N, C-alpha and C positions, 0 to 999 in steps of 0.2 A: 370474520370469514363468512361470506354470503352463503357457502354450502352448508353451514350450520346454523348460523344466526339470521339469515336473510328471511325476509317476510314469506318467501315461497318454499324455503327450505323445510325438510321433514326429518330432523336428525333421529328421531326414534322410529322412523318408518312405519308409522301406523296409518298412513294415507291421509293425514291431516297436516296441512302447511302450517307454519309457525303463525300466520295471521290468523287462521281458524282457531289455533290453540289460544291465542291471545283473546279473541272475541268470546270464545266459550268458556274461558277460565280453566282450561286444562293445562297440563305441564308438557312443554315440548320434548322434554327428556324422558317421558314416562308413556309408554304404550297405552292408549286409552281407546276403549271401545264404546264409549257412551255416545249415543246418537246426538249429533249437533243440529241436524236438519232432517225433517221427515215430511212425507206426503201421504195422505190417505184419502180414499173415496170408496164408499160402499156402493154396490151395484145400483141400489134403488136411491142413492142420494144424489141430489142435483148440485151438489157443491164439492169442490175439492178442498181438503183441509191441510193447511200447511202449518208445521210448528218448528221452532228453532230456539237455541239458546243463545243468550247474549248477556254477559256479566254486566253488572251495574258499573257506571263511571267510565265506560268505553265510549268516549264522545269523538274520538279522532278517527274511528272507523264507521263507515256508513254501509248499510246493507240494503240491498234492493232485490227484487224478484222480477224475472222476466220470463216471457213465454214466446215460443216459435212453433211453427208448423213444419219447418224445413231445416232447422238448425243453421240457417244462413241469416235470416232477418229476425231480429228480436225486438219485442216491444215491452215496455214497463208495465207490470201489473199494478193496479191500483188497490193496495190492501187497505180496506177500511174496517173499523172495528176491531183492531188489534187488541187481544186480551193478554195480560201478563199475569202469570201465576207465580207468586212468591212462596216461599217455604223450603225450597231446597237451596243447595249451595250456590246455583245460578238461576236467575229467573228464566222461565220458559215462556216464550211468546207463541200466540197462536192466532191464526186468521183463516178465512176461507174466501174462495172465489167461485163464481158460477162455473159449473161443468159444461163444456162445449160438446157438440156432436162429433167433432173431429179430433183426432189424436193431436196431442199438443206436448211439447217439451217444456219443462220448467227448469230454470237455473237460479242460483242465488249469486249475486255479484257483490263483491266487497271492494270498496274504494276507501282510501285513506288520505287525510289532510297531509299535505307536504310541509315539512318543517321550514 
């Protein structure tokens, strides 16, 4: 049933689709408030910091980050120097991008290999 087990379904209604639950290692039948994706920038910092969780062994799902100034046209962000922090139940990844002078929207995009 796609409404329960589909990639975009959210059977526990925690705001996280099954595909995000799979990537982050959380359970789709349990409400989970752990942050999967975050952004931070201090007022004096010249970079925007991005962090996200992705459990090990998830090779069929690909994550990319995109940026837009108008929510219409999106361009891929080139994240270099991604750091991975081990030690928790799921590895935490982090990277940063240069801060721009104009307002920008950021989004995470998940794609998956088709069987």
